[in-house]
N, C-alpha and C positions, 0 to 999 in steps of 0.2 A: 487734601482730596480734592479741593477746588485747584491748586496748583498742578496736579496731574492731568487734570481735564485740560486747563489751559495749555500745557505743553504739547498738547497733541493736536492743537489746531494749527493748519499751514496759512501762513500770512497769503494776503490777497496777490501780493506781488513780491518778486525778488530778484536781486541781480544775478547775472549768469555769466560763466567764463565766456572770454571772446571778446572782449573790449574792442571797439574801432580805433584806430589811431591813423590821424591825418597830420602828417608833416608836411610843410611845404610853403611856396608862396606863389598866390594865383592859382591854387587848385579849386577847380569847379566840379563838384561830385554831388551825386544824389547816391545815399546809403539806405541800407535798412538796418534799424537800431538793434533788432533781435532782442530786445528787452536787456541790453547791455549799455555798457558805458561808452560815450562819444568824447574822444579826446582829441580836441584840434590845437595844433600846436603851428606857429608861424605868423604870416601876415598876408593880407587881402585874399584870403581863402573864403569860398562860397559853396556852404555845404546844407544841402537840402538832408533832413533826417526823416525817413519814413518810419511808420510803424510806432512802437514804444522804445522809448530810451529809458535805461533804470536812471541814468543821469547824464549831463553834459559837462565836461570842463575844457574851457578854452583859455588858451594864452599867445601873447604877441600882440598885434594889434591890427586895426583894421579888418579883422574876420567877421563874417556874418554867417550866423546857423540859424535855420529856421527847422522847429522839430514839430513832427505831429504831436508828441505826446510825451512828457517827461515826469516820472513817477519819484524819484526821491530828492533830487538836487541839480541845481546848476551853479558852478562856480566858475567866476571870470576873473583872470589875471589880465592886467596889462591895460590899453587903452584904445579907445574909439572900435571897442568890440559892441557887435550887436546880436543877442540872442534873443529870438522870438519863438515862443510855444503857443500851440493852440488846445492843448488839452492837459489838464493834470494840475497838480498843485505842489512843486517841488518848493523845497526851503532855496532860497537865492541869495548867494554869498557874492557880493561884487566886493572883490579885494583890490580892483584897481581904485574904484570910488573911493574907499576907505584911504588910499594915498593920493586924493585928490585929483584922480584922473578921469574923464568922462568916458561910460559905457551906456549902452542903452540894453536892458533885459526887461522883458513885458510879455503877458499874455495877449495874443491876437486873435481875433475871430477864426475862426475854422474854415 
């Protein structure tokens, strides 16, 4: 009986379809995350992510992402990557650091 009651409760946040993919070199862009995943691939990109992101994934090198809010996770591949988030408590998975590369992932003041 308790299981049926739990199954009917809606989660506070969940991923949406319509992830945003930004691929390139030297792209400077401000986007609305729209509660979806932001995926940045390339080098030297500068992305401001407004609103709430379900997740942020970054691959390449020397990318900078500043996100207003990240709900679920931040995953970073590569080196010299910077991901700052102002709100949220995402799981941080720094694959680059696991391989001896330097990345910066941190919460910053809103």
